[in-house]
Each structure stands twice: as C-alpha cells, then as structure tokens.
C-alpha positions in Angstrom: 54.6 45.6 111.3 51.4 43.5 110.8 53.4 40.2 111.2 54.9 41.5 114.4 51.5 42.5 115.8 50.0 39.2 114.8 52.8 37.3 116.4 52.6 39.2 119.7 48.8 39.1 120.0 47.2 36.5 122.3 44.0 36.2 120.2 45.1 33.5 117.7 42.0 31.5 118.7 39.1 32.4 120.9 36.5 30.3 122.8 33.4 29.6 120.7 30.0 29.8 122.3 28.2 27.6 119.8 26.8 25.2 122.4 23.7 25.2 124.5 25.3 26.7 127.6 26.3 30.2 126.8 28.7 31.5 129.3 29.4 35.2 128.6 31.1 36.0 131.9 34.5 35.5 130.4 36.2 35.2 127.0 39.1 32.8 126.6 41.9 33.5 124.1 45.0 31.5 123.2 48.0 32.7 121.3 51.5 31.6 120.4 53.0 32.8 123.7 50.2 32.9 126.3 46.6 32.2 127.1 44.3 34.9 128.4 40.9 35.2 130.0 38.9 38.4 129.9 36.2 38.9 132.5 33.0 40.7 131.8 34.3 43.5 134.0 37.1 44.1 131.4 39.9 42.7 133.5 42.3 40.5 131.5 44.4 37.8 133.1 47.1 36.2 131.0 49.3 33.2 131.6 52.5 32.7 129.7 53.1 29.1 128.6 55.4 27.5 131.2 57.7 25.3 129.2 58.7 25.2 125.6 59.0 21.4 125.7 55.4 20.9 126.9 54.0 22.7 123.8 52.7 20.9 120.8 55.2 20.5 118.0 52.8 22.3 115.6 52.6 25.4 117.9 56.4 25.4 118.1 56.7 25.3 114.3 54.1 28.1 114.0 56.2 30.2 116.4 59.4 29.5 114.5 57.8 30.4 111.1 56.4 33.6 112.5 59.7 34.6 114.0 61.5 33.7 110.8 59.0 35.8 108.9 59.7 38.8 111.2 63.4 38.4 110.8 63.2 38.0 107.0 60.9 41.0 106.8 63.5 43.1 108.6 66.3 42.0 106.4 64.1 42.6 103.3 63.4 46.2 104.5 67.1 46.9 104.8 68.0 45.3 101.4 65.1 47.0 99.6 65.8 50.4 101.1 69.4 50.2 99.7 67.9 49.5 96.3 65.5 52.5 96.3 66.2 55.2 93.7 66.0 58.0 96.4 68.9 56.5 98.4 72.4 57.7 97.8 73.9 54.2 98.4 75.2 52.6 95.2 74.2 55.7 93.2 76.9 55.1 90.6 75.6 51.7 89.4 71.8 51.8 88.7 71.7 48.2 87.6 73.1 46.9 90.9 70.7 49.3 92.7 67.7 47.8 90.9 68.9 44.3 91.6 69.1 45.1 95.3 65.5 46.2 95.2 64.5 43.0 93.4 66.4 40.9 95.9 64.6 42.7 98.7 61.3 41.9 97.0 62.2 38.2 96.8 63.0 38.2 100.6 59.7 40.0 101.2 57.9 37.2 99.3 59.6 34.5 101.3 58.8 36.3 104.6 55.1 36.6 103.5 55.0 33.0 102.5 56.4 31.9 105.9 53.7 34.0 107.7 51.0 32.7 105.4 52.0 29.1 106.0 52.1 29.6 109.7 48.7 31.4 110.0 47.0 29.0 107.6 48.4 26.0 109.4 47.3 27.3 112.7 43.9 28.2 111.3 43.5 24.7 109.8 44.2 23.2 113.2 41.6 25.4 114.8 39.0 24.5 112.2 39.6 20.8 112.4 39.4 20.8 116.2 36.1 22.8 115.9 34.5 20.3 113.6 35.9 17.3 115.4 32.9 15.4 116.9 35.1 14.3 119.8 35.9 17.8 120.9 33.6 18.9 123.8 31.3 21.7 122.8 32.5 24.0 125.7 36.2 23.7 124.6 35.8 24.6 121.0 37.7 27.6 119.6 37.2 29.9 116.6 39.6 32.0 114.6 40.9 35.0 116.6 41.7 38.4 115.3 45.5 37.7 115.2 44.9 35.2 112.5 43.1 37.7 110.3 45.8 40.3 110.9 48.5 37.6 110.0 46.7 36.7 106.8 46.4 40.3 105.8 50.0 41.1 106.7 51.3 38.0 104.8 49.3 39.0 101.7 50.6 42.6 101.8 54.2 41.3 102.2 53.8 39.0 99.2 52.2 41.8 97.2 54.8 44.3 98.1 57.6 41.9 97.3 56.0 41.3 93.9 55.9 45.0 93.2 59.6 45.3 94.1 60.3 42.4 91.8 58.7 44.2 89.0 61.4 46.8 89.1 63.8 44.3 87.6 66.2 46.0 85.2 65.4 45.4 81.6 68.0 43.7 79.4 69.5 45.8 76.7 68.7 44.1 73.4 71.5 44.2 70.9 70.1 45.1 67.5 72.4 45.5 64.6 73.3 49.1 64.1 71.0 50.8 61.6 72.5 51.9 58.4 71.4 55.2 57.2 70.1 55.5 53.6 72.1 57.8 51.4 70.4 61.1 51.0 69.4 62.0 47.5 71.0 65.1 46.2 68.6 67.6 44.8 68.0 66.9 41.2 69.2 69.5 38.7 67.3 68.1 35.8 70.4 67.1 33.9 70.4 63.6 35.3 68.0 62.4 32.6 69.5 61.1 29.4 
C-alpha cells in the first residue's frame, strides 16, 4: 500500500526556497505522473505530463521500477497468503505450504528492492541537481514526502519478505537409529561366584 501511495503522489520533489528571494505564494511539486502548484489560498493545480516520449529516460525508468514493484508486491501477497498456516489451501502438505510462504517472501524482497532502487535513484538525481552550481537557485528542488514514503514502504517490504523467508522448512536430519541398552535384570545375589 505504501508503494502504491508513493507512486501516485505528486510530491516526489518540491521546490526549495534556499535562495535570497523567498516566494511563499505558491509551492511547486513534481512527481512521476504530474507536476502541481499549490497556491497560498490552498488551491492546487496539477498538470499531467503530456507525452511519454518527452520525459527523461531516468524518469521513465523510475516509473517502470515503481510499477514493477507494485505488481510484484501484489503477486507476493497472493503467493504468501496461500502459504499461511491459517489458509485451507494445500493443507495436506505442510512443506509445500511453507515453501509457498518463503517464495512469497522472496518476491516481497524483490519488490522492495525495485522500489528502493527507484526512490534512491530519483533522490540521488534531486540531490545532485540541488548541489549543481549551474542549477539556478530558484529552480532547485528538495526531497518530497513521496520519496520518504517510498523509502519506508520499500524497507517494510524487504523486512516483511525476510520474515517470511525465515519460515523456511527445516531439513530433517537423518541420525542413525538409537540402540537401546539392555536393561539389567534385578540381581538376586546368586550371580556372584
């Protein structure tokens, strides 16, 4: 859910007011799908990006990674749910059921890594543009709230996938069968010669 919210939010980067002219009449936001301007009156105007082909290749790659993370997360939910102990599906074979939970955990980890790469890559681009001396002061952007939500959601997906992977079925160790020791019969006292 966090990855979906992060992908849909337009606040991936927001205008920075680090320069000498502070303009607080509006706040500018840019996201993966649109750019928005919020007036001081609270009115928000958003404009969806016109053409897919006009976008930077890094923005297209970030979009693709986030959509892939969402789809992988949905697949991971369905796979992991079938491996839960409380589900009736595959109830007769507990080992296969545990393996399904582990497989769901692996997919969760991959989805979390895709979201983490996308948000970190986008954040790196924002930070490099902010510290670039050739970027005009009034066009600098900072991290938006969608990036922080994306980082948190990616971390939770990786952590949840790791917990699911910990439910891996243990291998049965084959020890040689133990031999019982012969029991001593009670001594009658006549055994001594």
